[in-house]
N, C-alpha and C positions, 0 to 999 in steps of 0.2 A: 537407975535412970530409965524411964520409959520412953521409947521411941514410937511415935505414931505415924501413920499415913492417913491423911484426911480424917484425923481424929480416932482411927482405929489402932489399938496397941499392936505392935509387932514383936516377934520373937527373934532375937539375933543369935547366930552361932558364934561361939568363941567368947572371948573375955575382952571387955572394953579396955583400952590402954589409957594411961594417964601421963601427965607431965612427969618426966624423970625416968620413964621406962626406956629401954632400948627398943628401937624399931625392929620388930621381929622380921626374920627372913621370909620371903614369899617368892612364887614363881608365877609370872604373868607373860603375855605375848605382846610384842609391838605390832605395828600396822603392817609389817612385812612377814608376820607369823614367826618371828624369831624370839626364842625364850629370853626373857629378861628376869634375872634374879635380883631380889632386893639387895643382897650382899655385894652386888657389882656396881651399885649406885652410890656415888660418893659426893661429898660436898654438902651445902645447905640445900635442902630439898623440901618442896611442899607437895603433899599428896592430896588432891582434892578427889574425894570419893563421891561418885554421883550414881544415881539409879539408871539414867539413860541420857545420852547426849541429845537424843531426838525430843526431849520434853522442854518446855519453855523455861523453867527455872534452871535446869542443868545447862541449857544452852546460854542463858544470860550469865550464869556463874563462870563458866569457862571462858566466855568472851571477856569477862571482867578480868580474870587472871591473865589472859593473853595481853590485854592493854597494860596491866600493871607490871608485867614481866620486863618491859623496857625500862622501868625504874629500878629494878632489882638485880643489878649486875652480879653475876656469880651465882644466882639462885636458880635451881633447876625446878620447873613445875610440871608435875604429872597429873593428868586426869585419869583416874581408874574407874572403869565401869565394867558391866557384863556385856556391853554391846560387842558384836563381832569386830574383829579388827578392820574388816572391809568397811563396815558401817562407820566406824570411827574415822578412817581415812577419808571417806566420802564426806562426812560431816565437817571435818577440818578444812577440807578444800572448799566446800560451800560456804563455810563461815569465815574463811580467810584467817583461820587460827594456825599459826606457825610456831609461836614462842612457847606453847604448852605441848608437851609430848603425851600422846594418849597411850594407855595401856589397858589390855583386856584381861579380865580375870575369868572369862568364860570356859576355859579348859578345866582348871584344877580348883577354882574358887579358893585358891591359896590366900590371896590378899585379904578377902572378906573374912575367912576363918581366923587368920593371924591377927587381924585388927578389930574383930568383933563387930563387923559391919554387914555380914552376909544375912539377909533376911530370910528366915525359914519359910518355906512354902512358895514364896515368890521368886527365890533365887536371883534377886537383885541385891545391890548394895545400898545401904542406908547412906544418907548424906553426912559426910564427916570430912574434917580437915585436920591434917597433921603436918606440923612444921618440925623438921628433924635437922639437927646441927651436923657439923662436919665430923663429930665423934659418934654419930648414929644415936643420939639421945633425942627423944621427943621433947621439944621445948614449948609446943603449944598443941593443944588438941580440942577439938569441938566436935561432938556428936550433935548434930542439929536435932532438937527434940521432935519436931514435925518435919518429916522428910520433904514435904512440898514447900518449905520455907528455905530462905537463903541463909548462909552462915553469917556470923557477925563479922563483916569485912573490917570494920574499924578495929576491933580487937586483934583480928588476925594480922593485919598489916602492922599494927603497933608492935606485936610480938616479933614479927618477921624482921622488922627493922632492928630490933635488939639483937637477934640471932645473926643477921648478916653484916653486922659491924666489922 
């Protein structure tokens, strides 16, 4: 699969994941600069991987997830980007986003490498969404072919309803 940004092909580090794969472990930091390991996150989870919260499409995507979270009892939603934790916290406050937890991959780029979303040269994350079940199995994955486009929300939410039963 070719991922592009404004029509220009991108090279990604790592291997793209697929439905049925185990979610690989990773290390990121939260808004308080505390280390968060993927292995410590449990239950049904959504990882929305975005290039930067300070861009229009990413902003709208995470606001959409924040609204949808109220309908998804027991589902934890994480927005992962290379934005610094301070910028993520500022954005969440300004956007009124409280139901989505932001995680930063800026230190180790561990999430991007583990999920095949780290863009070589730009050191940003490509837009992707992963739905992971309570057994840590990926049940839905979408690498958005054009980074400046939105994910397929209808397909994502349909898959999430099945996993969150």
